[in-house]
N, C-alpha and C positions, 0 to 999 in steps of 0.2 A: 660442489653439487649445485645444479640449477633447480631451484625449489619454487613451485608455485603453491601459494597458500590461498584458500578460499575460506573466509571466516565470518561468523555472525556477530562478533563482539569487536568493535574497533579498537578498544583499549587493549584487549588481549592480542589482537592482530599486530598492533604496533610493538608489543612486548615480544611476541614470537619472532617478528622480523629482526628486532634488535639482537635477540639471543642467537638466532641462526646465523646472522651476518657477522657475529662475533669471530666466527672462523673465517680466515682469509680464503679458504677453499670453497665457501658457500656464496651463492648469489640467490638470495631469497626475495621473492616478490609476494606481498600479501594484499588481497583485495576483499572488500566486504559487501560488494554488490553482486548479486547472481549474474546479471548481464555482463558486467565487466569480467567476472570470473570465467564465464564461457568464452568471452572474446579473447582473453589471454590464452585460454587452452587451445583456441582455434586460430591463433595468430601465426602459426608456422614456427614458432619458437620451440626448440627441442628442450624439454624438461627431463631431468633425471628422476624426479618423483614429484607427486602432487598430494598435498594434504589438504583435506577438506572437512569442515564441520558438517556433520550429518543432519543438521537442523537448519541449513542455510537454503531457503528462508524458513523452511519447516521440513518435517520428515518426508512428506511426499514430494515437495519441491526439490529437496536435496537429492532424492533418488532419481528424479527426472534429470537433474543436472549431472549426476553421476553417470547415468546412461549415456548422455551426449558427450561427456568428457571421454568416456571409453571409445567412442566412435572417432573422436578427434585425435586422441592419443593412445591408440591400441597397444603400443609397446611400452608405455610408461606406467609404472607401478602407482596405484592410487591407494593412499592411507586414509582411513576415516577417523574422526574424533567424535566421540559421542558422550553425553552425559551418562553418569553411572546408572540412573534409573531408566535410560533408554537403551541399555546394551542389548536387550532382547530384539530390538528393531534392527540391529545390525546384520541379522542373519540374511535378509534378502539382498543386502549389498554384497555380502561375502559370495553367496551363490551366483552373483552376476559379475564376479571378477574382482572384488575389493581385495587388495593384497594383504592388508592387515588393518588393525585399528588400535587406537589409544583411548583410554578413559580419562575424561575431564573431571578431576576432583575439584571440590569447592574452593580450595585454597590456591589453585592454579599451579600446584607443584609439577603437574604433568609437563609443563613447558620445558622444564630442565631435563627431561628425558627425551625430548624430541630429537636432538642431534644424534645421539647414539641409536635411537629407533630408526630414524630415516636412513642413516648411514648404513646400518646393518641390512636394511631391506634393499637399498641400492646395490650393495655388494653381492647379496644373494641373487638378485635379478641378473647382474652381470655374469656371475658364475654360471647360472642356468643358460644364458645366451651362449657363453663360450662352450658349454657342454653340448648344446644343440649344433653349433658349428663343428665341433669335433666329430660328432655323430654323422653330420652331413658329409664331412670330409672322408670319413671312414666308408660311407656308402659310395662316394665318388670313386674312391681308390679301388673298392671292390668291383665296381662296374668297369673300370678301365682294365683291371687285372683279368676279369672274366673275358672281356673283349680281346685282350692280348692272347689268352690261352686258346681262344676260339680259332685263331689263325694257325695254331700249330697242327702238324699232321697227326691224325689219330690211328692211321694204319700204315705200316711200313712194308715196303716190297724188298725181300731179300733174294738175290739171285741164287741160282743153284751153286751149292758149295760154300755158301756164306750164311752167317747169322748176323743179325743186326738189331740193336736196341737203342732207344733214345728216351731222354727224360728232360723235364723242366721243373724247377721248383722256384717260386718267388722268394724274394728276401723277406726276412722278418726282423723287426726291431722290438725288443722287449724292455720296456722301462720298469724299473724296480717297483714292485707292488701293483702292476697293472697287467692287463692282458696284452699278448704280443700283437703288434700291427703288421699285417701282411701287405707289403707294399706292391704297387704296380711298377713294372720296370720295362726294360727294352731288350731282354734276350730273345733270341729266335733261333730255331734250328729247322732243318728240312732234309728230307730224303726223297729224291725225285728220280724216277725211272725215265731216262730219255729214250731208250729202246731195250730190247732184250739183253743187249751186252754192255750197256752204259748206265751206270748209277751215279747220281750226284749226291754229295754229302756236304753240308754246310752248317756252320754255327756262327752266329753273330751277336753283337752286344752293343746297343745304343748307349751313348752317354746320358747320365741322369736317370730320373725315374719319372713315373707318372704319364700323363697324356702326351707330353712332347716326345718322350722316348718311345711311347707306343706308336705314335703317328709316324715317327721316323722309320721304325721297323715296318710299319704297314706300307709306307711309300716304297721302301727297298723291296719288300715281298712282291708287290705289284709289278715293279720294274723287272725283277728277276723272272717272273712268270711270263711277262711279255717277251723278254729277250731270249728265253729258252726256246721259243718257237723258231728262232734262227739257227739253233743247234751249233752254237760255238763249241769247238772241241778243245781249244786252247784256253785254259783257265785264266791266264793273265789277260788275254783279249777280252774275255767275258767280264772279268772284274773291272777292267778299265772302262767298259761300256756302262756297267751299272754305276760306277763312281761318276762318270760324266753326266748321265741322266739324273742322278741323285743330287749332284751339285746344282743342277738347274731348277730343282724344286725349292720353293720358298721356305719349306719346313727345315731345310739344312742350312739356311742363311741366317737364322736367328739364334742368338745366345750361344754360338759355338757348338751347335749340334754335330755330332759325327758318329759313325758306326765302324766298329772293327768287324772283320769278316775273315773266316777261313773257309775257302770254297775249294772243294776237291771233286775230281771225276775219276771214277773206277772203271777200267776196262776189264770186264769180267773174264773174257778169253785169255788175255795176257797176264791178268792179275797185277796189272799196272796201275798205280795210283799217281795222278798228277794233282798239284794243288797250288793255290796262290793265297798268300796272306796279305790282308789289308790291315796291318797293325794288330793282328790277332796272334795269341800264343800258338806256338807250333804243336802239331799233333804228337802224341806219345805212342811209340811202337813197343808192343810187348811180344817179343819173339819167344813164345813158350817152349819151342824146341831147344833153342840155345840157352834159354833161361835168362835172357837180357831184357831190360826195361829202360828206355831212354827216350827223351824228346828227340824228334827229328831235327837235325841241324838245318837252319835256314841261313842262306847267305844274305837274304834281304826280307825284312818283315813287312816292308811296304807301308804307305801312308793310309790312315783310316779313310773311309769313304766320307765325302762331304767336306774335305779339307782343300783339295786342289783338283779340279776337273781335268787337268791336262796330265796328271801324273802317270808314269808307266809303271807296270807291275811285272814281277817275275814268275815264271812257271818253274815249279819243282817237280821232280819225277822220282819214283822208286817202284820196286817190285815187292809185293807183299809176300813173305815167305809162308810156306804151309804151316798151319797151326798158330799163326800170329794174330794179334789183335791191335787194332788202331783206334786211339781214343782222341776224339775232337771234343774240345770243351771250352766253356767261357771262364773268365777269371774269378767268378763268384766261387767256384769250387776250391781254388788254391788260396784265395785270399781271406778265407775264414779264420777268425781269431777270437780268443776269449776276451771278455770285456775288459777294456783298459789295457790290452796287450797288442796293439795293432801291429807292432814290429814282429810278434810271434805268430806266424801264420802256418796253417796246414801245409801250404806249399806243394811243390812238385814232388818233394820227398815223400809227403804224405800220400799223394796219388800213387806213387810208384810202390810204396809199401802195401797199399790196399790191393793194387793190381797183382802184385806177387802173391799175397795171401789169398786171393780169390781166383786165381788162374784156372782152377779145376771147376769153378762154378759156371753156370749159364751166363750169357751176356746180360740178361735181365737182372740176375742176382748179383752180378759184379757191379753193374751200375747202381743198384740200390745200396750196395755196401759202400761205394764211394760217397754217396749222399749221406748215409748214415754216419760214416766215419768223419766226414768233413763237418757235419753238424755237431757231433759229439765233441770234436776238437774245441768248439766254441764254449763248452762247458755251460750250456743253457742260454747263452747270449743270442744265439741265432746268427745266421749268415746275413750280413749287411748289403749283400749284392745278390742279384738273380743268378741262378745256376742252371746252365744248359749243358748237355753232353750227348754225344752220339758214339756208340761203341760198335765197331765192325770186326767181325771175326772171320778169317779164312780157315775152313776146317781142313 
């Protein structure tokens, strides 16, 4: 600890210095002149704690010195030392920010309590600072999370003969004995009506969490909205254009940022769905008429956005059968796991079981069941990644 001592008794000051510096972890400096005491406090030196006699040079003078020290060292705890008969005078010091005080007994035994007293005060102050930092980080995380959620669509257009639902849930990390922390992340979904017969569905997932992931998603969303005005009808061409533009943005060039994307276009008249994957999990098709549930086979998953601006992507096509449901999702849904069992995940098998069990429910109720079942699978640990999903039903 770096300790500054302002004292009124030179012999005691010397004893205090010797005692405190007996610990190799301490660097104590003691002065007995008020002017020098103030000069040390205002020298630019960072002190862990300041110990001062509350009658240096007298009670009123000490209070004025204390007031100036608080201005010079606002973050440093100040500990007062007063004579037993003057303890009632310490009140005005405390009301103006004195951290604590010690009583000076006639035999000087208080000196041998200074090490533990000052040490405990420094530790307490550090703990309080860490707590303030944690609370500030929570506020920042919440601000980023709210910003992220603000760019998600709030109203979804469903074409005639179709129902559609979408959802997003941020990840949660629960430390034993504490409140869960809701993290900001980089999931994003959208449902865009290009015209009366064309509907765009997409789900994407940026690497990492926090502001970087959120800004990556924001950049991608802006690029997609701009490029949609060109009405690309081939999904692979559109994804390639988004990827090229995204790679040109500085946000994708730092720290290995990338985004996975599942981008699909539905032709309502023909019930034809074409899609392209940029490193994103394949959609799951639930054919309720035939009673089958399975991920759609992809010959190429593609490279995530932001890795290579010149990569080519593949267009996949299929016709949605009557009564079928198509699920687009981010990996936070399937990668849910109980605490300490990362290899034991909810998985695509869990998704298929829930879809089978809830096939008679509405798309809204089915999506909610997927979230509930995935979360329940963690046994209270919470999902460690964002979860987004879009569920399309052809009636």
